[in-house]
C-alpha positions as CSV (number, residue, x, y, z in Angstrom):
1,M,-17.9,-6.3,-41.5
2,A,-17.4,-2.6,-41.1
3,N,-16.8,-2.6,-37.3
4,L,-14.5,-5.7,-37.1
5,Q,-11.1,-4.2,-35.9
6,G,-8.3,-6.9,-35.9
7,N,-10.1,-9.7,-33.7
8,T,-12.6,-7.4,-31.8
9,V,-16.2,-6.8,-32.9
10,G,-19.0,-5.0,-31.1
11,A,-22.1,-6.9,-29.9
12,Y,-24.5,-5.5,-32.5
13,E,-21.8,-6.3,-35.3
14,A,-21.4,-9.9,-34.0
15,K,-25.2,-10.5,-34.0
16,T,-25.6,-9.2,-37.6
17,H,-22.6,-11.3,-38.7
18,L,-22.5,-14.1,-36.6
19,S,-22.2,-16.5,-39.6
20,K,-19.1,-14.9,-40.9
21,L,-17.5,-14.7,-37.4
22,L,-18.3,-18.5,-36.9
23,E,-16.3,-19.1,-40.3
24,K,-13.4,-17.2,-39.0
25,V,-13.6,-19.2,-35.6
26,E,-13.7,-22.4,-37.3
27,A,-10.6,-21.4,-39.3
28,G,-8.8,-21.0,-35.9
29,E,-9.2,-17.5,-35.1
30,E,-10.4,-16.2,-31.7
31,I,-13.0,-13.2,-31.7
32,T,-13.4,-11.0,-28.8
33,I,-17.1,-9.3,-28.5
34,T,-17.3,-6.0,-26.9
35,K,-20.2,-3.9,-25.3
36,H,-19.8,-0.2,-25.4
37,G,-15.9,-0.9,-26.1
38,A,-15.6,-3.4,-23.1
39,P,-14.7,-7.0,-23.8
40,V,-17.6,-9.4,-22.8
41,A,-17.2,-12.5,-24.7
42,K,-14.8,-14.5,-26.7
43,L,-15.4,-17.0,-29.6
44,V,-12.8,-19.6,-29.6
45,P,-12.5,-22.7,-31.7
46,V,-13.5,-25.9,-30.1
47,R,-10.7,-28.4,-29.3
48,K,-12.0,-31.8,-31.0
49,E,-9.8,-34.0,-28.6
50,V,-6.9,-33.6,-26.2
51,S,-4.3,-36.0,-26.4
52,A,-2.5,-37.9,-23.6
53,E,0.8,-35.8,-24.4
54,Q,-1.2,-32.5,-24.1
55,R,-2.8,-33.7,-20.7
56,I,0.6,-34.6,-19.4
57,A,2.0,-31.3,-20.4
58,A,-0.8,-29.5,-18.9
59,I,-0.2,-31.3,-15.6
60,G,3.3,-30.5,-15.7
61,R,2.5,-26.9,-16.0
62,I,0.2,-27.1,-13.1
63,Q,2.9,-28.6,-11.0
64,Q,5.5,-26.0,-12.0
65,L,3.1,-23.3,-10.8
66,A,2.5,-25.0,-7.4
67,I,6.5,-24.9,-6.8
68,G,7.2,-22.8,-3.9
69,L,3.5,-22.1,-2.8
70,S,2.9,-22.9,0.7
71,L,0.2,-22.1,3.4
72,G,2.5,-20.1,5.5
73,G,2.5,-22.6,8.3
74,L,-1.3,-22.9,8.4
75,K,-2.8,-26.4,8.4
76,V,-5.5,-27.4,5.8
77,K,-7.7,-28.5,8.8
78,D,-7.5,-25.0,10.4
79,L,-8.3,-23.4,7.3
80,I,-11.4,-25.9,6.6
81,N,-12.4,-25.0,10.2
82,E,-12.3,-21.2,9.5
83,G,-14.3,-21.4,6.5
84,R,-17.0,-23.2,8.7
85,R,-17.5,-20.3,11.0
């Protein structure tokens, strides 16, 4: 594949060499597809299953992100009513 630079490939090249790209993705690589130099899609390996430990870790990461976040004194009910206007 002539235009494959690192893990980025143009749309035409991706169409032309899809089978080879899929082999790379199956081996664990991620491929970004660009159109006129701008990223438009990403080929990533499919995760077969997520273990209970992975789920628990993801929940923990989400909980860490939420620490310190607030509504600044607003109430959820007020936000819902504002959205209905």
